[in-house]
C-alpha positions in Angstrom: -0.1 0.0 0.1 3.1 2.5 0.6 4.3 1.5 -2.3 1.0 3.0 -4.3 1.3 5.9 -2.7 4.8 6.8 -3.1 3.5 5.7 -6.7 1.2 8.3 -6.5 3.3 10.9 -5.0 5.4 10.9 -7.7 2.7 11.4 -10.1 1.9 14.5 -7.9 5.1 15.8 -8.3 5.0 15.3 -12.0 1.4 17.2 -12.1 3.4 20.0 -9.9 6.4 20.0 -12.1 4.4 20.7 -15.6 1.8 22.8 -14.2 -1.2 20.8 -16.0 -3.5 19.0 -14.0 -4.9 16.9 -16.9 -5.4 13.5 -16.6 -3.3 12.3 -19.3 -0.7 14.2 -17.3 -1.7 11.8 -13.8 -1.4 8.7 -16.3 1.8 9.7 -17.2 3.3 10.8 -13.7 2.1 7.7 -12.4 4.2 5.7 -15.2 7.2 7.9 -15.0 6.9 7.1 -10.8 5.9 3.5 -12.0 9.2 3.6 -14.0 11.1 5.3 -11.0 10.3 2.6 -8.7 11.1 0.0 -11.0 14.5 1.8 -11.2 14.8 2.0 -7.3 14.0 -2.1 -7.0 16.5 -2.6 -9.7 19.8 -0.8 -8.3 18.0 -1.7 -4.8 16.8 -4.9 -4.1 16.2 -4.4 -0.2 14.0 -1.8 -0.9 10.7 -4.1 -1.3 9.1 -2.5 -3.9 9.1 -5.8 -6.1 5.4 -7.0 -4.7 3.5 -4.0 -5.5 5.8 -4.0 -9.3 4.6 -7.9 -9.8 1.0 -7.0 -9.2 1.0 -3.8 -10.7 2.3 -5.7 -14.1 -0.5 -8.1 -13.4 -2.9 -5.8 -13.4 -2.1 -4.2 -16.7 -2.4 -8.2 -18.3 -5.7 -8.5 -16.5 -6.6 -5.3 -18.2 -5.5 -6.3 -21.5 -6.9 -9.8 -21.9 -10.4 -8.6 -20.3 -10.3 -5.9 -23.2 -8.6 -8.5 -26.0 -11.4 -10.9 -24.9 -14.4 -7.9 -25.3 -13.3 -7.6 -28.9 -13.4 -11.0 -29.4 -16.8 -11.8 -27.8 -18.1 -8.6 -29.6 -17.2 -10.0 -32.7 -18.5 -13.3 -32.1 -22.2 -12.1 -30.8 -22.1 -9.9 -33.9 -21.6 -12.9 -36.1 -23.9 -14.8 -34.7 -26.8 -12.0 -34.8 -25.9 -11.5 -38.7 -26.5 -14.7 -39.9 -29.5 -15.7 -41.4 -29.6 -18.6 -39.8 -28.4 -18.4 -36.4 -27.0 -22.1 -35.0 -27.1 -21.0 -30.7 -25.8 -23.5 -28.3 -27.1 -21.9 -25.3 -26.2 -23.8 -21.6 -26.1 -22.9 -17.9 -22.8 -24.3 -16.8 -21.3 -24.8 -13.3 -17.8 -23.5 -13.5 -15.7 -24.7 -10.9 -13.7 -21.7 -9.4 -10.2 -21.3 -7.4 -11.1 -17.9 -6.3 -11.8 -18.1 -2.2 -12.6 -14.3 -1.7 -15.6 -12.1 -2.0 -12.9 -9.7 -4.0 -12.0 -12.4 -6.6 -15.3 -13.9 -7.1 -16.8 -10.4 -7.7 -13.9 -9.6 -10.0 -14.3 -12.9 -11.9 -18.4 -12.4 -11.8 -18.1 -9.1 -13.2 -15.7 -9.5 -15.8 -17.8 -12.1 -17.3 -21.3 -10.3 -17.0 -19.3 -7.1 -18.9 -18.0 -9.7 -21.7 -21.1 -10.3 -24.1 -22.5 -13.6 -24.3 -22.4 -14.5 -20.6 -23.9 -14.0 -17.7 -23.5 -14.8 -14.5 -26.7 -16.2 -12.9 -25.7 -17.2 -9.1 -22.7 -18.2 -7.3 -22.5 -21.1 -5.1 -20.8 -20.0 -2.2 -20.1 -23.5 -0.6 -19.5 -25.7 -3.5 -17.4 -22.7 -4.7 -19.4 -22.4 -8.4 -20.1 -20.2 -10.4 -23.3 -21.0 -12.7 -23.1 -18.9 -16.1 -25.2 -18.8 -18.8 -23.3 -19.1 -22.2 -24.9 -17.6 -25.1 -23.2 -20.4 -27.9 -21.4 -23.1 -25.6 -20.2 -26.0 -28.7 -17.9 -27.5 -26.1 -18.6 -26.7 -22.0 -15.6 -28.0 -20.5 -13.7 -25.7 -22.9 -15.3 -22.8 -21.8 -14.7 -23.8 -18.4 -11.1 -24.2 -18.9 -11.1 -20.8 -21.1 -12.3 -19.3 -17.8 -10.1 -21.1 -15.3 -6.9 -20.3 -17.5 -8.3 -16.9 -18.5 -9.7 -14.8 -16.3 -9.5 -16.5 -12.9 -6.0 -16.8 -13.5 -5.1 -13.6 -14.2 -7.5 -12.4 -11.2 -5.5 -14.6 -8.7 -2.1 -13.0 -10.1 -3.6 -9.7 -8.7 -4.9 -10.6 -6.0 -2.5 -13.5 -4.3 
């Protein structure tokens, strides 16, 4: 947490040094601060910012993966909607989760809900199952594997 505050302080210093308080300049200051923390971790390994840097890289990977999946899902749904004879294979699937905390489960559910073609119906807390309605699921086991190896793996990388 203190590393995030250091990064925010570096962003604030950047904004005050450039005398432009715009969202883009704050992001640039945050990125410059992040590079500074990376250099500190590289040249002084005992400082202890490695965990913060690892998590921030994991957040970037999660966001990038989500945006990629969002684009792919939009294209798949658009293709199915524009077909003359759509061949949907809808299904309600129980997806076992490794996610344990409320934050992990909530993030997984939100990212799935935001992805076109999927809708989280229920979270089975005792069995750690996520019940998901899928618009087109030709291979249910492949869909479960995609969730585990895609969204869930990246969420766990961020939170653990």
